[in-house]
C-alpha positions in Angstrom: 58.2 86.8 39.1 61.5 85.0 38.4 64.1 86.4 36.4 65.1 84.1 33.9 69.1 84.2 34.8 70.6 84.7 38.3 71.6 88.3 39.0 75.0 89.3 38.6 77.4 91.5 40.3 80.2 92.9 38.5 83.1 94.3 40.6 85.3 96.7 38.8 88.8 98.3 40.5 88.8 102.0 39.6 91.5 102.7 36.8 95.2 103.6 37.3 95.2 106.9 39.7 97.7 109.4 40.0 99.6 110.2 43.1 100.1 114.1 43.1 101.7 116.1 45.8 99.6 117.2 48.7 96.2 115.9 47.5 94.0 114.1 50.1 93.7 110.0 49.0 89.6 110.9 48.1 90.7 113.2 45.6 93.5 111.9 43.5 92.4 111.5 39.9 93.1 109.1 37.2 96.6 109.0 35.8 96.7 108.8 31.9 96.8 105.1 31.8 94.1 105.0 33.9 92.0 107.4 31.5 93.0 104.9 28.6 92.3 101.7 30.4 88.6 102.8 32.0 87.1 103.1 28.4 88.3 99.8 27.5 87.0 98.4 30.6 83.7 99.5 29.5 83.8 98.2 25.9 84.7 94.7 27.6 81.7 95.0 29.7 79.2 96.0 26.9 80.9 92.9 24.8 80.5 90.5 27.5 76.8 91.2 27.8 77.5 92.8 31.2 75.7 96.2 31.2 74.3 97.3 34.7 70.9 98.1 35.5 72.2 99.9 38.7 75.9 101.6 39.3 77.0 101.5 42.9 80.6 103.6 42.9 82.7 105.0 45.5 82.6 108.6 46.0 85.9 109.3 45.3 87.7 111.3 42.4 89.2 108.3 40.6 86.1 106.1 40.9 84.1 109.2 39.9 86.4 109.5 36.7 86.3 105.5 36.2 82.5 105.5 36.1 82.6 108.8 33.8 84.9 107.0 31.3 83.1 103.4 31.5 79.8 104.9 30.8 79.8 106.0 27.4 80.8 102.2 26.2 77.9 100.9 27.7 75.3 101.6 25.6 72.6 102.3 28.4 71.3 104.9 31.3 72.0 102.8 34.6 70.8 104.2 37.5 73.9 105.4 39.2 74.7 105.7 43.2 77.5 107.5 44.5 77.8 105.6 47.8 80.1 107.3 50.4 80.3 103.6 52.3 82.2 102.1 49.2 85.1 104.3 49.8 87.7 102.1 51.8 85.0 99.6 52.5 86.0 96.2 53.8 84.4 93.2 52.0 82.3 92.7 55.1 80.7 96.5 54.7 80.6 96.0 50.9 78.5 93.0 51.5 76.2 95.4 53.9 75.8 97.6 50.6 74.9 95.2 48.5 72.5 93.3 50.4 70.4 96.7 50.1 70.0 96.2 46.4 66.4 96.0 45.5 65.5 92.4 43.9 64.5 93.5 40.6 68.4 94.5 39.7 69.8 91.9 37.8 73.2 93.6 36.9 75.0 95.7 39.5 78.6 97.1 38.7 80.5 97.9 41.9 83.4 100.5 41.7 85.4 100.3 44.5 88.7 100.3 46.1 91.9 98.0 47.2 91.7 95.7 49.2 88.0 95.7 49.5 87.3 95.0 45.7 89.6 91.6 45.9 88.5 90.6 49.2 84.8 90.6 48.6 85.0 88.8 45.2 87.3 85.9 47.3 84.4 86.2 49.9 81.7 85.5 47.5 83.2 83.0 45.1 85.1 80.8 47.6 83.6 78.4 49.9 86.7 77.9 52.6 87.7 81.9 52.4 90.5 83.4 50.8 93.5 81.1 50.0 91.3 78.0 50.9 90.5 74.9 48.2 86.9 75.6 48.0 85.7 76.9 45.0 82.4 77.1 43.5 81.4 74.1 41.6 79.7 75.1 38.5 82.0 77.9 37.7 81.7 78.2 34.0 84.8 79.4 31.4 86.1 82.8 31.4 89.1 84.7 30.5 92.1 82.5 31.5 90.5 79.3 31.5 87.7 77.8 34.2 86.4 79.6 36.9 88.8 77.9 39.6 91.7 79.1 37.2 90.0 82.8 37.2 89.7 82.6 40.8 93.3 81.9 41.4 94.0 85.1 39.3 91.8 86.8 41.6 93.6 85.8 44.8 97.1 86.6 42.7 96.2 90.2 42.0 93.0 92.7 41.2 95.3 95.2 39.5 93.6 98.7 38.5 90.7 98.3 35.8 90.0 94.9 36.7 86.8 93.5 36.2 85.2 90.4 37.9 81.8 89.0 37.4 79.9 86.9 39.8 76.3 85.0 39.3 74.9 85.2 42.7 72.9 81.6 43.7 69.9 83.5 45.3 68.4 87.1 46.4 71.0 90.1 47.1 69.5 90.1 50.6 71.0 87.1 51.2 74.7 87.9 50.2 76.9 85.9 52.0 80.6 84.4 51.9 80.4 81.2 49.4 76.9 82.5 47.7 78.4 83.3 44.0 80.1 81.8 41.3 82.9 83.5 39.9 82.2 83.7 36.3 84.9 86.0 34.4 87.8 87.9 35.5 89.4 90.2 32.9 91.9 93.0 33.0 91.3 95.6 30.3 93.9 97.7 29.1 93.4 100.6 26.3 95.7 101.3 23.4 98.6 104.0 24.2 97.9 106.9 21.1 99.4 105.8 18.3 98.8 102.0 18.4 
């Protein structure tokens, strides 16, 4: 049975983390700003209709804490997989993980780290590789203008709590460079207390 809309990949970089002394990278917690921004990312996903039915989250403390703050804003209960392969993964390694997603999953949220999250978005959405001129035809308008402008923003920087939404052109198992269109890119920020 064919779905009425293409599968979507939502890529979220973990919210801002702290750098406490003598804490291994994998165990770094969210900073105060990260604890404000993560719920804002969840609200943005809900408002844009990007509630996932599967979450693939790195095992690091900062990504798990990001998910814990995003989840209550979504109004749903997706399946969550804390995937060790996402921590420190390159774009190619993230693609390997994503190709294992079951076809019935229509919206998948990937919560990971730089530079892998930026690289996988650029790989999927560009037809000539990062820095190339080949944006996908048919990219739709998102925050900051049409898909090409959003892609330029991703190329420039993928900040903490940044959210990219890609529409896939085929099956999860067939994910490869150039097989998705970037439809939205946003960097939600939470309000500071008292605002």
